[in-house]
C-alpha positions as CSV (number, residue, x, y, z in Angstrom):
1,M,0.0,0.0,0.0
2,K,1.0,3.6,-0.4
3,A,1.7,5.8,2.7
4,V,2.9,9.3,3.5
5,V,6.1,8.8,5.4
6,K,8.5,11.1,7.2
7,L,11.7,9.1,7.0
8,N,13.9,11.1,9.3
9,E,14.0,14.3,11.5
10,R,15.3,16.4,8.6
11,S,13.2,19.6,8.0
12,Y,10.7,19.4,5.2
13,E,11.5,15.8,4.4
14,L,8.4,13.8,3.3
15,S,7.7,11.2,0.7
16,V,5.1,8.7,-0.5
17,E,6.4,5.2,0.1
18,D,5.3,1.6,-0.3
19,F,4.4,0.0,3.0
20,P,3.1,-3.5,3.8
21,K,-0.6,-3.6,4.3
22,P,-1.3,-4.2,8.0
23,E,-2.9,-7.4,9.2
24,I,-5.4,-7.3,12.0
25,K,-5.0,-9.0,15.3
26,E,-7.8,-10.2,17.6
27,G,-10.0,-7.3,18.6
28,E,-8.8,-5.1,15.8
29,V,-10.4,-3.8,12.6
30,L,-8.9,-2.9,9.3
31,V,-9.9,0.5,8.0
32,Q,-9.6,1.5,4.4
33,V,-8.6,5.2,4.8
34,N,-10.7,7.7,2.9
35,R,-9.4,11.1,4.1
36,V,-7.0,12.4,6.7
37,G,-6.7,16.0,8.0
38,I,-3.4,17.7,8.4
39,C,-2.8,18.9,12.0
40,G,-0.5,21.5,13.3
41,S,1.5,18.7,15.0
42,D,2.0,17.0,11.6
43,L,3.4,20.4,10.3
44,H,5.7,20.7,13.3
45,M,7.1,17.2,12.6
46,Y,7.4,18.0,8.9
47,A,9.3,21.2,9.7
48,G,11.6,19.4,12.2
49,H,10.6,21.5,15.2
50,S,12.6,20.6,18.3
51,G,9.5,20.2,20.5
52,Y,8.9,16.9,18.7
53,D,12.3,15.4,19.3
54,W,10.6,12.5,21.1
55,I,9.2,11.2,17.8
56,Q,10.9,8.1,16.3
57,Y,11.3,8.0,12.5
58,P,10.4,6.6,10.0
59,L,6.8,7.4,10.7
60,V,3.6,7.3,8.8
61,L,2.0,10.6,9.7
62,G,-1.7,11.5,10.4
63,H,-4.1,11.2,13.3
64,E,-7.2,12.9,11.9
65,I,-8.5,9.8,10.2
66,T,-11.8,8.7,8.6
67,G,-12.5,5.6,6.4
68,T,-14.5,2.4,6.1
69,I,-14.1,-0.8,8.0
70,V,-13.2,-3.5,5.4
71,E,-12.1,-6.4,7.7
72,T,-13.4,-7.4,11.1
73,D,-14.6,-10.4,12.9
74,K,-17.8,-8.6,13.8
75,E,-20.4,-8.6,11.0
76,A,-22.1,-5.5,12.4
77,L,-19.0,-3.4,11.9
78,Q,-18.3,-4.5,8.3
79,G,-18.7,-1.6,5.8
80,Q,-19.2,1.0,8.6
81,R,-17.9,4.5,8.0
82,V,-15.8,5.5,11.0
83,V,-13.4,8.0,12.5
84,I,-10.4,6.8,14.5
85,N,-9.4,8.0,17.9
86,P,-5.6,8.3,18.0
87,Y,-5.4,7.7,21.7
88,I,-4.9,4.3,23.3
89,P,-5.3,4.8,27.1
90,C,-3.5,2.7,29.6
91,N,-6.8,2.2,31.5
92,D,-4.8,2.0,34.7
93,C,-4.0,5.5,35.8
94,D,-6.4,7.9,37.6
95,Y,-6.8,10.0,34.5
96,C,-8.0,7.1,32.4
97,H,-10.4,6.0,35.2
98,N,-11.8,9.6,35.1
99,G,-12.3,9.6,31.3
100,E,-9.3,12.0,30.8
101,E,-7.3,9.9,28.4
102,N,-5.7,13.0,27.1
103,L,-3.8,13.3,30.4
104,C,-2.8,9.6,30.6
105,D,0.6,9.2,32.1
106,N,0.8,5.4,32.7
107,N,1.1,6.2,36.4
108,E,4.5,7.8,35.8
109,F,4.7,11.3,37.3
110,S,7.0,13.8,35.7
111,L,8.0,17.3,36.8
112,T,8.0,18.2,33.1
113,K,4.6,17.9,31.5
114,K,4.9,15.8,28.4
115,A,2.6,14.6,25.6
116,P,0.6,11.7,27.1
117,Q,1.7,8.2,26.5
118,S,-1.8,7.5,25.3
119,L,-1.2,9.6,22.2
120,Q,-0.3,6.8,19.7
121,Y,-1.4,6.9,16.0
122,G,0.7,9.3,14.0
123,F,3.0,9.9,17.0
124,R,4.3,6.7,18.6
125,Q,2.7,4.3,16.1
126,H,2.2,4.6,12.3
127,G,-0.7,6.9,11.6
128,G,-3.5,7.1,9.1
129,M,-1.9,8.8,6.0
130,A,-1.9,5.4,4.3
131,E,-4.4,3.4,2.3
132,Y,-5.1,1.1,5.3
133,I,-4.7,1.2,9.0
134,A,-5.4,-1.5,11.7
135,V,-6.7,-0.3,15.0
136,P,-8.5,-1.7,18.1
137,E,-12.3,-1.9,17.8
138,E,-12.8,0.5,20.6
139,N,-10.8,3.2,18.7
140,V,-13.3,3.5,15.9
141,Y,-16.5,5.5,16.2
142,P,-19.3,5.3,13.6
143,I,-20.3,8.4,11.7
144,A,-23.8,9.3,10.6
145,D,-24.7,9.2,6.9
146,D,-25.3,13.0,6.9
147,V,-21.8,13.8,8.1
148,S,-19.5,14.3,5.1
149,D,-16.1,12.7,4.7
150,N,-14.5,16.2,4.9
151,V,-16.1,16.9,8.2
152,A,-15.3,13.4,9.5
153,A,-11.7,14.0,8.5
154,V,-11.4,17.1,10.6
155,S,-13.7,16.0,13.5
156,E,-10.7,15.1,15.7
157,A,-9.3,18.6,15.3
158,I,-12.7,20.1,16.1
159,A,-12.8,17.8,19.2
160,V,-9.6,19.4,20.4
161,G,-11.5,22.7,20.3
162,L,-14.4,21.2,22.1
163,T,-12.2,20.0,24.9
164,A,-11.2,23.6,25.4
165,V,-14.7,25.0,25.1
166,E,-16.0,22.6,27.7
167,K,-13.5,24.2,30.2
168,V,-16.1,27.0,30.3
169,D,-19.3,26.5,32.2
170,V,-21.7,28.4,29.9
171,V,-21.3,29.5,26.3
172,A,-24.8,30.5,25.1
173,N,-25.4,34.2,25.1
174,K,-21.9,34.9,26.4
175,T,-19.0,36.9,25.0
176,A,-15.7,35.4,23.8
177,V,-12.4,36.3,22.3
178,I,-10.2,33.9,20.4
179,F,-6.6,34.7,19.8
180,G,-5.1,32.9,16.8
181,P,-7.3,32.0,13.7
182,G,-5.4,28.8,12.8
183,P,-7.3,25.5,12.4
184,I,-7.9,25.0,16.2
185,G,-9.0,28.6,16.6
186,L,-11.4,28.4,13.7
187,G,-12.6,25.1,15.1
188,I,-13.4,26.8,18.4
189,A,-15.1,29.6,16.6
190,S,-17.4,27.1,14.8
191,L,-18.3,25.5,18.1
192,L,-19.0,28.9,19.8
193,V,-21.2,29.8,16.8
194,G,-23.1,26.5,17.1
195,L,-23.5,26.9,20.8
196,Q,-24.9,30.4,20.3
197,A,-22.3,32.6,21.9
198,E,-23.6,36.2,21.7
199,N,-20.5,38.1,20.7
200,I,-17.3,36.3,19.3
201,V,-14.2,38.2,18.4
202,M,-11.3,36.6,16.5
203,V,-7.8,38.2,16.8
204,G,-5.0,37.6,14.3
205,V,-1.7,39.0,13.1
206,A,-0.3,40.1,9.8
207,G,-0.7,37.3,7.3
208,D,-3.9,36.0,8.9
209,E,-6.2,38.0,6.5
210,E,-7.7,35.0,4.7
211,R,-8.1,33.2,8.0
212,L,-10.0,36.1,9.5
213,E,-12.2,36.2,6.4
214,K,-12.9,32.5,7.1
215,A,-13.8,33.3,10.7
216,K,-16.4,35.8,9.5
217,E,-17.7,33.2,7.1
218,L,-18.2,30.8,10.0
219,G,-20.3,33.4,11.8
220,V,-17.7,35.2,14.1
221,H,-19.1,38.7,14.8
222,H,-15.9,40.7,14.8
223,V,-12.3,40.2,13.6
224,M,-9.3,42.3,14.1
225,M,-5.5,42.4,13.9
226,T,-3.5,42.6,17.1
227,T,-1.8,46.0,17.8
228,E,-0.3,47.8,20.7
229,D,-3.9,49.0,21.3
230,I,-5.5,45.5,21.2
231,V,-7.0,45.9,24.7
232,D,-8.7,49.2,23.7
233,D,-9.8,47.7,20.4
234,L,-11.4,44.7,22.1
235,M,-13.1,46.8,24.8
236,A,-14.7,48.9,22.0
237,K,-16.6,45.7,21.0
238,S,-17.8,44.6,24.5
239,N,-17.7,45.9,28.1
240,G,-15.6,42.9,29.2
241,Y,-15.6,39.3,28.1
242,D,-16.8,36.0,29.6
243,M,-14.1,33.8,28.2
244,V,-10.8,34.0,26.2
245,F,-9.2,31.2,24.2
246,D,-5.6,31.5,23.3
247,C,-4.7,29.4,20.2
248,S,-1.7,31.5,19.3
249,G,0.7,30.4,22.1
250,H,2.1,34.0,22.2
251,H,3.3,35.2,25.6
252,S,1.5,38.5,25.3
253,V,-1.9,37.0,25.3
254,P,-2.5,36.0,29.0
255,S,-1.7,39.4,30.4
256,N,-4.0,41.1,27.9
257,A,-6.7,38.5,28.6
258,V,-6.7,39.2,32.3
259,K,-7.4,42.9,31.5
260,I,-10.4,42.2,29.3
261,L,-12.0,39.3,31.2
262,K,-14.9,39.9,33.5
263,K,-14.3,38.8,37.1
264,G,-14.6,35.1,37.7
265,S,-14.0,34.3,34.0
266,P,-11.5,31.9,32.4
267,I,-8.6,32.2,29.9
268,V,-8.1,28.8,28.3
269,L,-4.6,28.2,26.9
270,V,-4.7,25.9,23.8
271,G,-1.7,27.0,21.7
272,I,1.5,25.3,22.7
273,S,4.7,27.3,23.3
274,T,7.7,26.9,25.5
275,Q,7.7,30.7,26.2
276,A,7.2,32.0,29.7
277,F,4.7,34.7,30.6
278,S,4.0,36.7,33.7
279,L,0.7,37.8,35.3
280,E,0.0,40.2,38.1
281,M,-1.0,38.1,41.0
282,D,-3.3,40.7,42.5
283,Q,-5.3,40.8,39.3
284,I,-5.8,37.1,39.3
285,V,-6.8,37.0,42.9
286,R,-9.0,40.0,43.0
287,G,-10.7,39.1,39.8
288,E,-10.8,35.4,40.5
289,I,-9.5,34.9,37.0
290,Q,-9.2,31.3,36.0
291,V,-6.2,30.2,34.0
292,K,-6.7,26.8,32.4
293,G,-4.8,24.6,30.0
294,S,-6.5,22.4,27.5
295,Y,-4.9,19.6,25.5
296,G,-6.1,17.0,23.0
297,I,-9.3,15.1,23.2
298,T,-11.2,12.5,25.2
299,R,-13.5,9.8,24.0
300,E,-16.5,11.8,25.1
301,T,-15.5,15.1,23.5
302,F,-14.8,13.2,20.3
303,K,-18.2,11.6,20.4
304,R,-20.0,14.9,21.2
305,T,-18.2,16.5,18.3
306,L,-19.7,13.8,16.0
307,D,-23.1,14.5,17.4
308,Y,-22.7,18.3,16.8
309,A,-21.6,17.5,13.2
310,Q,-25.2,16.4,12.5
311,D,-26.5,19.8,13.6
312,E,-26.6,22.4,10.8
313,A,-26.1,25.1,13.5
314,F,-22.4,24.1,13.5
315,P,-20.6,25.3,10.4
316,F,-18.0,22.5,10.3
317,E,-18.2,22.0,6.5
318,K,-16.8,25.5,6.0
319,L,-13.6,24.6,7.9
320,V,-12.1,22.6,5.0
321,T,-10.5,24.8,2.3
322,G,-8.1,22.4,0.6
323,T,-8.1,18.8,-0.6
324,Y,-5.1,17.0,-2.1
325,G,-4.6,13.5,-3.5
326,L,-2.1,11.1,-1.9
327,E,0.6,11.8,-4.4
328,E,0.2,15.5,-3.7
329,A,0.9,15.1,0.0
330,K,4.1,17.2,0.1
331,G,2.3,20.0,-1.8
332,A,-0.5,19.8,0.7
333,F,1.9,20.2,3.6
334,D,3.7,23.1,2.0
335,A,0.4,24.8,1.3
336,T,-0.8,24.3,4.9
337,M,2.5,25.6,6.2
338,N,1.8,28.8,4.2
339,K,-1.2,29.8,6.5
340,A,-3.9,28.0,4.6
341,A,-7.3,29.7,5.3
342,G,-8.7,26.5,6.8
343,K,-8.2,22.8,7.2
344,T,-6.4,20.8,4.6
345,V,-7.4,17.2,3.8
346,I,-5.6,14.4,2.0
347,T,-7.8,12.1,0.1
348,F,-7.2,8.3,-0.5
349,N,-8.8,5.6,-2.6
350,R,-10.3,7.9,-5.2
């Protein structure tokens, strides 16, 4: 079979290679891959970023996967359209017992917070950018007939956004700011639109013009470029905000967020960066500002995302702006690196 493979850690190295078709073991299913979304982590690996030096190559990339089950020992699953959960929990640690597979640490505490051991396909095991992939039965979730292949392919990325959104108690009729109109930020925007947030503002930087236009197409109420006056610009759109999502990872965002947030409100940090930032403790304490991190997905946020995908109030279809064939994979990565307006999907088995 053909697969999109990163052979080594060298920057911008990627190729389409022949790989052996996987054989299923007991309790597994064989999925014929239809489409795979390109994630920011795929781009980081492609570019050779140091934050992914724990990845072992060669590796078939891709963890946003949808396809059809073509081999299984359970007749009811045969021919089922599915998405694949890239996490394999240890089912032993407290996090797994609490349904927080995205924090699974295999009962090994570390002073440095690392990507969870449960994150497997496309990271610690070969991923879904191949014609076939074998996975445990419990890692496939059926998708409804009225959910398109494109939406299914990016549903895992949307679920990352939902994990962040669910850090907030109430969204409906509330005000929100999203910093960073990349794929996760746009996914969060589509969720806030569907959940009927009252006033959503998306903030970008130079080069984000097409992404900000996409945000407006999704239903975001206001978009703006960040400047030295960003706090004043945001306050001109609302007298304080109920929530802030940072998908940019820029160190300036948390301090600005504290200023514009209403008392008792959260900033949810989604963008990953090794940069440090500082906050005035008295503002956090007196304002009871909540600073929360959000990472990855859980089984339940993935399944709820698939439920939302059947609701026309959620404009998920508009998130996909580029599709490429298998042989065009490197071009797909290069286009996505160049700030594509939305999600990019690689198609298989045309």
